[in-house]
PAGU-137206 format. One record per residue (C-alpha): residue in one letter; x, y, z. Coordinates in steps of 0.1 Angstrom, whole numbers, plus 5000, padded with zeros to 4 digits. Layout:
BEGIN
AXYZ
...
# end
This chain:
BEGIN
M492147265058
A489847565064
D490847605097
D494647585084
L494047865063
E492448145087
N495948105102
L497548195069
G499448525064
Y499148695026
R502448555016
E501848215026
L498148195006
Q500248304974
E502347984980
K499747774984
A497947924956
K500547884932
E501047514940
A497547484937
G497647644902
I495647934914
K496648314905
A498148444931
N497648814921
Q494548844946
S493648944980
S493848745008
E490248635014
E489648544972
L492648344980
R491348185009
K488048144989
A489447984963
L491947744978
R488747595000
E487247584964
K489847354951
T490247184981
A486247054983
G486147034942
D489146744943
G487146574965
E483746634955
E481446514934
P479946714904
G477346994912
K477546904952
R479047314955
G476747504937
M477647774909
D480848004911
F480748244890
R484148394895
S485548014885
M482848024855
K483848364843
K487748224848
D487147944827
I485448094799
Q488548414798
D491248084799
K489347944770
L488948224748
G491548494752
S494148364776
G497048244751
D496447914759
D497447574738
N494747614708
G496047904700
G494248204717
P494648544719
S497148654742
D497049004761
P501349054778
E499449254805
V497348944813
L500248754807
E502648904828
E501648914868
V502249224889
E504449124917
R502549284952
I503749394985
S500849375014
T500149705029
G499849545063
V496649735068
P493449465074
G491249505044
M493349755023
D495149495003
E491549354991
L491049724970
L494649674955
E494049314940
G496449194969
G498449504978
I501049774959
P502949684930
R506049644940
N508549944933
N505550184928
L506050534946
V502850574963
L501450944973
V499650945006
P497851265011
G495451305037
G494151625066
A495551645100
G494051305121
T493351105090
G496250815101
K498450915074
S501650835094
T500350545111
F499550405075
G503050465066
L504150295102
Q502149995096
F503649925058
L507049945070
V506049685101
E504549465077
G507449455058
M510049355088
K507449125103
N508348935069
G512249015073
E512149275048
K514349595056
G512749965055
V513750315063
F511350565076
V512650925069
S511051215093
L511251565082
D509251685109
E508751475137
R511451415167
L512151025162
E511750995195
K508151105194
V507350865165
R508950565183
R506550635212
N503550685189
A504350345177
R504350135208
L501150285218
L499750135183
G501649805199
W505149855177
D508449805186
L510849985165
E513549995189
G513649645184
Y513249615145
E516149905146
E518549665168
E517949375143
G519049575117
L515849585095
L514749945101
N516650265099
M515050605114
M516650935101
R515851295104
P518351495079
E518751835081
M516952025056
Y519552345055
N520452135023
F518351984999
D520951794975
D522851665009
L519151525015
I518651364983
T522151184989
K521851085026
I518350945015
D519550754982
T522950635004
T520950465034
V518350295011
K521050124989
N522950025016
M520649885037
E519349735005
A515749875021
E512349705004
R510249965017
V510750355024
V508050595041
L508850965035
D507051165062
S506551445046
L506851595017
T505051895025
I507452035053
L509452125020
G507152395017
S508752575048
Y511852595029
Y511352724998
E509753074993
N509653034955
S506852824946
F508652724913
D512052584931
L510152434954
R507952224925
R511152164910
K512852024945
I509751784946
M510551674912
E513651594919
L512951374947
N510451194930
R512651134902
K514951024925
F512950754946
S511450634909
K515150494905
L515350294939
D514949964939
S512350004965
T508550034971
V508550424988
L505550575003
A505650975003
I502951095027
S501551445024
E499851695044
I496551885031
A493952095042
E490751985059
A489152195028
E491352154999
D489651954970
G492951854952
I494851594961
S498851754971
R499252064986
F501652214961
G499952084929
V502651864914
E503851594936
E500751354925
F502051364886
A505551204893
M503450944914
D502550574904
G499850564929
I497350794953
I495950644981
T493550954998
L492750965035
Y490151185048
Y488251235080
I484451335068
K481851525086
E478651315089
R475551505103
N477351555140
V480351335135
F483451255119
Q484150945097
R487850815086
G487650725052
I489750615023
T490350554982
V492750454958
R492650734930
K495150594912
M497850284910
R499450234879
G499649854873
S496649774892
D493049764891
H491649904923
S488150014941
T487050374933
E484750364966
I485750595000
H485850315022
P485150395062
L488650285086
E489350275118
I492750325143
G493150175170
R495749895189
G497349715162
G496850055134
I494650065110
T491449845099
V489949915064
Y486649805054
P486649705022
E483049565020
E481449895037
K481250235019
V481650625027
F478850835017
S479551205016
E478251514999
F482051664993
# end
């Protein structure tokens, strides 16, 4: 059983957890642990497995405050499980209680070289592996360059396009209303479940008036929020900036913010990631290290990045 669990994907683990009566809204490692304990508990004598404080805590919560048949109090936020989708980034879902809440609009800001575009593509690839359609909107990079960079990471975006699972678009920016309409129409026609916009920052080069720029970004965010899709909006921020976004308005319309860093530690740079906010989910508040290599990004949820910034 243990070997089988190691080979299962996140969704398969969730299905097995539901069948076993285990809360499915957990990280992959937590699900594997709970399933192992469930299997061991069904076949072992009491007292042989040691104390499981997580299970003890759950038992106490179930008895005292879960709204059970004994008439205990019920909390609507506890009773209603949030549906989540995996980021596809190893270690990242553990920071998000199992993934991003479905249909959330998430800002992904970061400086140059932090892995923002890679994070977005990895998010789309994860969905397509499971049959979910995705849309990639590039407002800057040529699509052929995006495809080439993806190949270097081991992702065949052309193959997904041929299968009808991916639509890659690079709309002209001369007319903002046309841009919104094209994105909206494409996502709805495809019934895309995942959307990545790379990046919001490029809008700044088309508007001299900061008020107009902020208004357009808010319009775009409102349109995204009405789509039946989970959206990642990438945003470039200068390395020395302390803020979350370039224009000081993007974050207020977002359900979540996942910030990427390139942190100098003595004489070397280290990449890091943190969840600044995520509606509908508890999350880690620490900065965790990440690495980028063949296959994309890997996050290390058990480790932390220490910095004075």
